[in-house]
N, C-alpha and C positions, 0 to 999 in steps of 0.2 A: 504494500500500500504506500503510495506516494504521500509524504507528510505535507507537501505543499498544496495539495488539492483540497478544496473546501468540501463540506459534507454534501452539498447539493450535487457536485460533480461526482463524488464517490457513489452516491445513491444512484444516479443515472447510469454510471458505468456498471454497477452491480446489477441493476435491473436489466440492462441490455445483455450482460453476460448470462443471466438467468434465462432470458427469453431465447437466446441463441442455444443454450443447453436444451431447452424444451423443444426447439425446432429440430435439433439433431436427434432427439428422441421421438420426433414426429408426434408431439402432443399438442397440435393445433397451430393456428396461424396468428397467434398473439403477437409475434414479432412484427409482422406487417402492420397490424393495427396500432401498435404503440411506438414503433420506431421513430416516427417523425417528431412526436412530442419530446421524447428522450434525447434525440439528436439536437433538437432546437435548444433544449436545456443546456447541453454541452457547449453549443455555439455561444449562447447568451451569457454563460458563466465564464467564458474565456478559456476553455480547456486547451485550445490550440496553442496558446502562448504561455500557459501555466505549467504544462507538463513536458517532460523531455521525451516521452513516448507519444506516438500517434494514437488516435482513438482505436484504430484497427489493431495495433500491437497490444494495447492495453486490454481490449475486449478479448482477444485471443488468449492472452496470458490468464485472464480471469476465468475464461471458459475452461481452459486446461486445468486450472486449480479446482474448479467446481465439479466438473464431470470429466475427469481425466481419461478414463478408459474409453468412454463414448467419443470424446474428442480425438483420441489417438486413432481409433478405428475408422473415424469418419473425417479424417484430416482434409480431404478434398472438399467435402461439404462445408466444413468449418471455414476454410479459406474462401469459398464462394460466398457464404453468408456475410462474413466480415468485409469482403471486398465490396459487396452491395451496400453494406452500411457505410463504408468509406465514401463511395460514390454519392450516396444520398446526403451524407454530411457535407461534402464539397458543394453540392447543389444548394443546400440550405445556407451555407456560408456565402455563396455568391448572391443568393437572393437577399439575404439580410444586409449585405454590404453595398448593395446597389442603391444609389440615391434616386429619388423620384425624377430629378432633372436629367438623369442619364438618357431617358427615353423621349420625354416631351418637355419643352419649356413650360414653366408655370404660366397659368392664364389668370386674368382678373376674376374675382369671385362673382361680380355682377357688373351691370352696365355702368352704374354710377362710379365705381372704382376704376373703370377704364377710360372715363372721360374727365374733363375738367369741371363738369357741372356739379 
C-alpha cells in the first residue's frame, strides 16, 4: 500500500481490484457498471500524479494479492481487463481536461448581453 495515497484513492483502487477479481471468476458484469465512477474518482483525486505506479500496474498488483491463483491462471484475461480500464481512464482524463473553449467559442447568454442596448 502506497502511504502517499489518500483513503479515497485507496478505496477506489481496492474496489476496482475486487471487481476485476469477480470478473475473472465470471461473477457478473459489475465491473462494466461501476468502472466509470471509480475511474473518475481516481482522475479527480489526482492519482496520476500522486503515485509512482500507473493505475493498471496498481490494479494488477492488487488483483494478484487478492485472488492470486485465479489471476495466475487467467493472466491473459487479467491483462485484457486492466488494459481496458487503462484505456477508459485515459478517455476520462482527456474528457475532464478538455476546456469548453476547445470546441466552440463562448457565445453571449442573451441578446441584451450581445448588444450595447
